[in-house]
N, C-alpha and C positions, 0 to 999 in steps of 0.2 A: 579304836582310840578316840576319845571325846575331844571336842573343840578346845577345851581348856588346856588339855595336855599338849595338843598340837601347838597352841599359841605359846605355851611355856617353852617348848622345844625351839620354836622359831626365835623367840627372844634370847634364849641361851646361845643358839647358833650365831645370831647377830652379835651378841656380846663377845663371843670368842673371836669372830672375824675382826671386830673393832680393836680388841686387845692385841691381836697379831699385827694389825696395821700400825698401832701406836708403837709396838716394840720394833717394827721395821724402821719407823721414823727415828726412834731413839738411837739405833745403830749407826745412822749416818748424820746425826744431828750435831749442832755446835756443842762444844764442850771445852773445858779448860785443858790445855795441852798437857799431857802427862810428862813430856820431855822439857817443856818450857812453860811452867805454870804462870808466868807473867803474861802469857799470850793465850789466844784461843786456838782451838783446833776445829777444823770443819771437814767432814768426810774423811777423817783419819789423818789429815795433814795440818801442820801448824800454819796459821794464816794471820796476816796483818790486815786489819779492817780499815779501809779508807773510804771517805764519802763526802757528799755534799748534796743538797737538794733545795728546791725552790720554796718548799713549805715544810713545816714540822708535822702537820697532819696529812701526810702524803696520800693516804688512801682516799682523800676527798677531792683530789685534783682531777680535771677532766682528761688531760693528756698523759696519763700515768705511764703507759707502755713506752711512749717515745722518750719520756724523761728517764726511765730506768735503762732504756737502750743507750742513751747518751752517757749515763753514769758508767755502765759496763764497758763502753767503747774506750774509756780513758783509764780503765783499770780499777774503777770504784766497785766496792762490794759491801757498803754499809750505809743504812739510812735510819733516820729517826721517825717514829710515828706516834704522835700524841693522839689520843682519842678525843680530839677537840672538834667543836662545832661552831666556833665563834665567827668565822669569816663568811661573807656573802656567798651564797651558793652551797654552803655546807648543810648537811642533814644532821638531825638529832637521832639518837638510837631508838626512840619510842614512837609509837603510833599516835598520829594527830587526828583527832576527831573534828571534821570540818563543821559539824553542826554545833557542837558545844564550844569549839575553839580551844579545846584543852587536850593535853597529852594524856594517854593512858599508860601508866608505867607497868601494867600487866601485859601489854602487847608491844610488838616490835615494829619498827619501820624497816621493812624487808629490804628496801633499796640501800639503806645505810649499811646493813650487814652484808649485802651482796657486794657493795664496794669494798668492804673490809676483806671479805673472802677472796675477791679478785686480786686485791693488793698482795695478800699472802701467797697466792698462787703465782702471780707474775714475778715477785721477788724470788721465790723458791726456784722457779725455772732458770733464773739468771744467777743463782748462787749468791744472792745479795742478802746479807744479814740485816734483820730488822730489830731495832730496839724500841719496844712498845712502852708508852707511859699510860697507865690506866686512868689516872685522875689529872686532867689538864687544869691545874690550879686556877689559872686566870679565868676559866669558864664559870667559876663559882663566886665571882666578885664583881662589883660595880655594874656596868651596863650589860655585861654578858649574863650575869646572874638574873637580871631582870627578865630575860627570855629563856632561861634554862628550865627544862622540864622538871627538874628536881625542886624548883621553887614551887611552893604549894599553890600559889595563885595561877600556875600554869598547868596543873594536872588535876585529875578527877579522883585521885587516890587518897589524899589526906589534906588536912588543913594545917595552917601554920601553928596553931596551938597544939595539935596532936603530935607533931614531930619537932616542935620547938625550933623552927627555922624562920629567921626574919625574912620578910619579903623584899627588903631593901638592905644592901650591904655596900655602902659607898666607899669603904676603905680599901687600901692596898692589902693583898694577901699576907704581907709580912706581919700584920696585926692580928691575924688568925681569928677574925670576928665571925666566921661562918661555922656554926656548930655541926655542919655537915661532916667535918673532919674529926668529930669527937663522938661518933655514934657507937663505937665498938664497946663490947661488954666491960672492959676494964676502965672505960671512961664514962660517958653518959648513958651507956646501955640503952640506946634509942632503938629498940627492937623493930619498930615499924619502918623507920628509915633504913636501918641496916638490912632488912629483908630485900628492899629494892636495890640497894647497893650490891648485895650478894647476887641478885638476879643478873645485874649488868656484868659483873665479873664472870659469872658462870657462862653467860652467853658468849662473851669474848673468848673465854678459854675453849668453848665448844668448837671454835674455829681454829684458834692458834695452836692448840695441842695436836692438830693434825699435820703440823709442819715442824721441821727441824731447824729452821733458819731464824729462830726467834729468841731474843733476849728480853727481859722484863725489867721495867723500872716502875716503882709505885707512883711517884708524883713528879711534878715539875717545880723545882725551886720551892720546896716546902719549908714552912717554919713551925709546923705543928709538932706535937710531942712524938717521941720515938715509938710510943705504943701503937700508934696508928699504922706506921709502916711495918712494924714487927708483926702485927695482926695479919695484915694482908699478905706479907711475904710467906708466913707460915701456911696461910690458907691456900695460896696459889701452889706452893710446893706439894702440899698434901693432895690437892685436886689432881695434880700431874701424876703423882705416884699411884693414885688409884687406877690409872690407865697405863701404868708401866712406863711412864715418861719422866725424865729428870729435866728440870728447868733451872735457869740461873736468874737471880733477882738482885736488884740494887735499889737504892734510894738516892734522890737528888735533893740536896739541902740548899737553902738560899744564901747563906753567908758567903761573901766573896773570899774571905780569909779561910784557907783550908785548915788552919790551926784552931778555928772556932770549935768549941766543944761539941757542937751538933754533928760535925763531920766524923767525930769519933764513933758515932753509932754505926757507921758503915766500916770504918777502918778497923775497929776493935771487935767486931762481931761477925766473923766469917760463918758462924752457925746460922745467922739470919740473912746475911748479904754475901752472895757468892762472888761479886766483883764490886769495884769501887768507881763511882762516877765523880770525876773531878772537873767538870766543865767550868765551874766557877773560877778555877785557876786562870781561865782565859780572860779574866778582867785584869790580870797582871801583865806587865810589859817587860820586854828586854831580858836582861840577865835575871831579874827577879822571877820572871815567868819560868825560866829554865831551872833555877835553883829551887824554887818552891815545888815544882812538879817532881823533880828528881828526889827531893827530900821525902815526898810522900811514898814513893816506891821503896826508898831505903828504909823508911819507917816500917812498912809492911814486912820487908825482908828481915829486919832486925827482930820483929815480934814473932817471926815464924808464920806470918799470915799472908805471905806473898801470893797474889792472885791478880787477874787482869785489872788494869786501870783504864777507864774509857773517858774520852772527851767527845761527847756527842754534839756539843755546841762549841765551835770555835768562832769567837766574836772578832769583829774588825772589818769596817767598811767605811770608806770616805762618805761623810754625811750622816753616818749612824751615830749611836750614842755610846758605843763601846770600843773606841779606838779606830785608827785609820786602816785603810786597806793594807798598808805596809805592816802594821801591827798584826793584822789577821793572818797574812801570809807567813810572817815569821812564826807566829804561834803554832800554825799548822805543822811546819817543818820541825820546830823545836820539840813539839809533843811527840812526833814520830821518833826523833833521835834520842830523846831521854827515856823512851821506853813505854809509851802508851800503847795499849793493845788495840785501841780503836780511836780514830780521829776523823771528825766530820766538820765541814764548814757549816755554820749556822745559816739560816735563811736570810735573804736580804730584808731590810737594809741593815740588820744587825751583823750580818756576816756576808760571805761571798757566794753563798748558795751553791749553784752549779753553773756560774758564769764562766767566761772564758779563762779568767785567771785561776779560778778553782779547778777547772778541767786540767789546765797545764800543771798545776801543783800536785794534783792527785796522780796524774800520769807520771810525773817525774819521780815522786816518792815510790810509786810501784816499780818503776824501772830500777831505781836505786836499790830497793830491797831485794829485787830479783838478781841483781848483779853481784851482791856481796853475801857473805855468810851472816845474814841479818840477825837471826834469832840467837846466835852465839855471841854476837857483838854486844858491847857495853858502852855506856857514855864514858868518855875518857878525855875530858878537857885537860886533865893533868899532864897529858902528853904534849900539850902545846905550850910554847913560850912566846914572848914578844907579842902578847895578845892583850887587848883591852876589852872591857865588859861589852858583851853583845856583839863583838866583832866576828867571832867564829866559834863553832861548836864541833866537837869530835865524837864520833861513834866508831869503835874499832874492835877488831879481834887482834890483839897485839901479836905482832910477828907475822900476820897474814894480810890484813886489809884494814884501811882507814878511810872513813868518809868524813870530810871536813866541810862544814857548811858555813859559807860567808853570807851574812845578812845584807850587806851593801858594799861589796868589794872588800879590800883589805889585804893584809899580809901577816902571816904567822910562821913560826918555826916548829917543825916536828923533829923530835929527837930520834935519830936513826943510828945512833952510835953502836948499837949491838948487832947490826946487820952488815952483811957484805954482799957484793954483787950488784944487782940493778933493781930498780923499781919501775912499775908501769903507772903512769899518771894519766888519768882521763878526767876531763871536765864535763860536768852536767850544767847546762844553761836551764835553770828551773823554769823560768818564765816561758821558754819556748819548748821545753821538754826535749832538748836536743843534746846529744853527746858529741864531744870533739873526738878526733882520732887519738888513740892512745899513743903515748911516747915514752921511750925508755929514759930513765934518769939514773945516773950513777949515784951510788950511796956514799954519803960522807957522814961525819958525825952529826951534822945537823942539816936538815933539808928545809930551805926557805920556800914557802908556798905563797904565791901571790895570785889573787883572783884576776881573771882576764878582763874584768870590767867592774863598773860600779853597781851592777845589779846583784841578784841573788844566784849564787853558784855553789855547786858541791864539787870538791876535788875528791876523786876516788883513787886511792893509792893501793896497789897490790904488790906484794913482795914476790919476786920470782925465785 
């Protein structure tokens, strides 16, 4: 047997082993729950994703394992990971030549990819789901673009005229002044640039497709045309299918109003986007936040496109630009109760990150979802009377259990006229993640429920 035949057999054998490995990953990977299509399933069980983290490009932080352990210790199982390199200490994905002081887009920065692989491994060990964003939009504008390896002045692979990329882009991404996001065949057909973009995506997938705890998002707060996201979504899915793996992809649009027509590209196209990212709803406050989020899920259901809705960025932090700490904590709980499949606190100072308050709220929502028939429950504010806007919110399995969330104390009435016997009422102090002792309550036609204080509480009522 000659060397060429032996070499071919070895490659074939390795290919078979790799395919078997990918199929094994696929059998235990995250997927849309067959029983509750509004939610995810992981390792065969429906799962509510809850999280928070100190950074969005989590694979770049130095104390990664300690941070993931902290998240796990409070019941968290969901993080965001942008492939961003904008902060001090971050690495770029490409090799940097010290002599020329230029990046080589044909070669890799091995430490960058080692960080990424370690991140995937450590999250997988802890059953933490990762939502990856391929293109960190803000890395391609203003001061970050000035040092980005894709900028022609920073690499040895092409010049500005060859790829039609400006060396300076002083504007905000909302103006879409970087042709980087127009390279695909149906737009500028910038084949030289697209080749290096493809290499980056292929390299990322060469790691991530070995793990079953990964969700994919194309961009962060994009304002470019729908063709860009559609191209990469189809490409990523096909690359996964080539190794027997199914993946789930979404896009994140910039407009804060979810009724903006751009968001319809995800809502109305389940063939392209497998789940819907609605983090921009977290710019809304109070009753409007609840009504708007719930309306999106109802819209999906009415169209026959019901699938998971995620909130990978929950804004709100005193001193930040997107609402107070109270706003952020309320948004987190409301998103869980109106039916988001995944909810995460955004990094400081735009969000709570994984600070003490975030830890308490993650722990509390995990405890609540474990204590009730959460996946069969529905938002049911219609069961409450004597309620004012943003005072209280109800999620219930009518006739069995009711969770009533008070944002800042208050008192509402629950209609229990159809039941007889007794109820068990237990209070959850969300800020301290502590439960009161349960007490029996005789049923009357109406049950008045008053929060035990001015803070944020959940009344959990179960019918005996």
